[in-house]
C-alpha positions in Angstrom: -41.3 3.4 43.3 -41.7 -0.3 43.2 -40.1 -3.3 44.6 -37.5 -5.2 42.5 -38.8 -8.6 41.2 -37.6 -11.6 39.2 -38.9 -11.5 35.5 -40.2 -14.6 33.6 -36.8 -15.1 32.1 -35.2 -15.6 35.3 -36.9 -18.9 35.5 -34.7 -20.7 32.8 -30.9 -21.4 33.1 -29.8 -18.8 30.7 -27.9 -16.4 32.9 -24.4 -15.4 32.1 -23.7 -13.3 35.2 -25.3 -13.1 38.7 -28.0 -10.6 37.7 -31.7 -10.9 37.0 -32.2 -11.2 33.1 -33.8 -7.9 33.7 -30.5 -6.3 33.7 -27.4 -6.3 31.3 -23.8 -6.7 32.5 -22.8 -3.1 31.8 -23.8 0.1 32.9 -23.2 1.5 29.4 -26.2 3.8 28.2 -25.5 2.4 24.8 -26.3 -1.4 25.5 -28.9 -2.7 22.8 -30.7 -5.8 21.8 -32.7 -5.8 18.5 -33.7 -7.4 15.3 -34.5 -6.6 11.9 -36.4 -8.5 9.1 -36.9 -7.9 5.3 -39.6 -9.3 3.0 -39.4 -8.7 -0.6 -41.3 -10.0 -3.7 -39.4 -11.0 -6.7 -40.8 -8.4 -9.1 -39.5 -5.1 -7.7 -43.0 -4.1 -6.6 -42.6 -4.1 -2.6 -40.1 -4.2 0.2 -41.2 -4.6 3.9 -38.6 -3.8 6.5 -39.4 -4.0 10.1 -37.7 -4.3 13.2 -37.5 -4.1 17.3 -35.1 -2.9 19.7 -34.5 -3.2 23.5 -32.2 -0.4 25.1 -32.3 -1.9 28.6 -30.3 1.2 30.3 -32.4 3.7 28.8 -35.5 2.0 29.9 -36.9 1.9 26.1 -38.4 -0.4 23.8 -39.2 0.6 20.2 -40.3 -0.8 16.8 -41.1 0.1 13.2 -42.2 -1.1 9.8 -41.8 0.5 6.7 -43.2 -0.4 3.3 -42.1 0.7 -0.1 -44.9 0.0 -2.9 -43.8 1.5 -5.9 -42.6 5.0 -5.3 -44.6 5.4 -2.0 -43.4 4.6 1.5 -45.8 3.6 4.3 -44.4 3.7 7.8 -45.6 2.6 11.5 -43.4 3.7 14.3 -43.8 2.7 18.2 -42.1 3.3 21.4 -42.8 2.6 25.1 -41.3 2.2 28.4 -39.4 -1.3 28.9 -41.5 -3.6 30.8 -40.4 -6.7 32.9 -41.9 -9.1 30.0 -40.6 -7.1 27.1 -37.8 -9.7 26.3 -40.4 -12.4 25.8 -43.4 -10.2 24.7 -42.0 -8.7 21.5 -44.7 -6.1 21.0 -44.8 -2.2 20.9 -48.2 -0.4 20.2 -49.6 -2.3 16.7 -46.2 -4.0 16.0 -45.5 -7.5 17.0 -42.8 -10.3 16.5 -43.8 -13.6 17.6 -41.1 -16.3 17.8 -42.8 -19.7 17.3 -39.8 -21.8 17.0 -36.2 -20.0 17.5 -34.2 -19.8 14.5 -36.9 -21.3 12.4 -40.3 -19.7 12.2 -41.7 -16.2 13.3 -45.1 -14.6 12.9 -44.8 -10.8 12.1 -47.9 -8.7 12.4 -49.0 -5.2 12.6 -52.5 -3.9 13.3 -54.4 -1.5 11.4 -54.8 2.0 13.0 -58.5 2.4 13.8 -58.4 6.1 12.2 -56.4 5.0 9.2 -57.9 2.0 7.4 -55.6 2.7 4.5 -52.6 2.6 6.5 -49.9 0.0 6.8 -51.0 -3.7 8.3 -49.8 -7.1 7.7 -49.4 -10.6 8.9 -46.4 -12.6 7.6 -45.3 -16.1 8.6 -41.4 -15.9 8.1 -39.7 -19.3 7.9 -36.0 -20.1 7.6 -34.5 -21.9 4.8 -30.9 -21.9 5.8 -29.1 -22.2 9.3 -28.5 -19.0 11.0 -24.9 -17.6 10.2 -22.8 -15.7 12.9 -21.3 -12.5 11.6 -17.8 -11.5 12.6 -17.4 -10.1 16.0 -17.6 -6.3 15.6 -15.6 -3.9 17.7 -15.1 -0.2 17.1 -13.0 2.4 19.2 -12.9 6.3 19.4 -9.7 7.1 20.8 -9.1 4.8 23.8 -12.7 4.1 24.3 -14.7 1.1 23.1 -17.8 2.6 21.5 -19.1 -0.5 19.9 -18.8 -4.1 20.5 -21.7 -6.3 18.9 -22.5 -9.6 18.2 -24.8 -10.5 15.1 -26.1 -13.4 13.3 -28.0 -13.6 9.7 -30.5 -15.7 8.1 -32.5 -16.3 5.0 -35.7 -17.9 4.3 -39.5 -17.4 2.7 -42.4 -15.6 3.7 -46.3 -16.0 3.2 -48.9 -14.0 4.5 -50.5 -10.7 3.6 -49.8 -7.0 3.5 -52.5 -4.1 3.2 -51.5 -0.4 2.8 -52.9 2.3 0.6 -56.2 0.6 -0.1 -54.3 -2.2 -1.5 -53.9 -5.8 -0.5 -50.5 -7.9 -1.5 -50.7 -11.6 -1.1 -47.4 -12.8 0.0 -46.5 -16.2 -1.4 -42.8 -17.5 -1.3 -41.5 -14.0 -1.2 -38.0 -13.8 -0.1 -36.9 -13.2 3.7 -33.7 -12.2 5.5 -33.2 -11.0 9.0 -30.5 -9.9 11.4 -30.2 -10.4 15.3 -27.7 -8.2 17.1 -26.7 -7.2 20.7 -24.1 -5.6 22.6 -23.1 -1.7 22.8 -23.7 0.5 19.8 -23.7 4.4 20.0 -27.4 5.6 20.6 -28.4 9.1 19.5 -28.1 11.7 22.4 -24.9 10.9 23.9 -22.9 13.4 25.5 -20.0 15.2 23.6 -17.3 16.2 26.0 -13.5 16.1 25.2 -13.9 12.6 23.3 -15.9 14.2 20.5 -13.7 17.3 20.3 -10.6 15.1 20.1 -11.9 12.2 18.0 -14.6 13.8 16.0 -16.8 11.0 14.0 -16.0 10.5 10.2 -17.8 8.8 7.5 -17.3 5.0 6.7 -18.3 2.7 3.8 -20.8 0.1 5.0 -22.0 -2.9 3.3 -24.5 -5.4 4.7 -25.7 -7.6 1.9 -27.7 -10.9 2.3 -28.2 -12.8 -0.9 -30.5 -15.6 -1.1 -30.2 -18.3 -4.0 -32.3 -21.3 -4.6 -29.8 -23.7 -2.8 -27.6 -21.4 -0.9 -27.3 -18.1 1.2 -24.5 -15.6 0.6 -23.7 -13.0 3.4 -21.3 -10.0 2.7 -20.4 -7.5 5.4 -17.8 -4.6 4.9 -17.0 -1.7 7.0 -14.3 0.6 5.6 -13.2 3.5 7.8 -12.6 7.1 6.3 -8.9 6.2 5.9 -9.3 3.2 4.0 -9.1 0.7 6.9 -11.5 -2.4 6.7 -12.4 -3.4 10.4 -15.0 -5.8 8.8 -14.3 -7.8 5.8 -16.2 -11.1 5.1 -18.2 -13.0 2.7 -19.7 -16.5 3.7 -21.7 -18.9 1.7 -24.2 -21.2 3.5 -25.5 -24.5 1.9 -27.6 -27.1 3.8 -25.6 -30.4 4.2 -22.3 -28.4 3.5 -19.7 -26.6 5.8 -19.9 -22.8 5.5 -17.5 -21.4 3.0 -15.7 -18.2 3.3 -14.9 -16.5 0.0 
């Protein structure tokens, strides 16, 4: 067992509660903090989706990337134990996200596997073209228990760089990029059942999360409709540089 020490983020005045930044202010196993990026061309040939998640009360950090190229999917997945620097060194295995300028510029990379030279690899500069937009505060209950409370923001921009997979190289020039950042508490697979699961079984729901990038504006649509038709999320907002955000 090792001694408890401060982590690098403890040097900055960003604390919300009297705890180290190593910890979150809840003991809920479902606490999470993660991101997702989308990179797509304008001809329908290629779509790259990648993300990284931290689960502090499970002691886990994981990441993934998947490329659809034609009718073929190429995927890389990685998972590791949470480290003291995991909040600032966003890397798992061959996958890395570098925050060059918060809310502006990111470098997304995946190293090729030595034993799979035709596997997925990439290096992409993701740059914002529009301000980040808060999505509605998300609450969800199961019976009397709060099972989901999340905060998210979305953003759109453009991407440059390269992607290699299946013996092909794609030059990424001015491709569309979107992204989402979220954190809070959200069900993680493996939770115990008990009476809650018996008395309040999960039901299907309708979900739309749709970022749309135009030349001069960014539209974000988010809808969640429960099995009984109740909408717990229902929002569409247009972002235009130099203008107030406009709800539709």
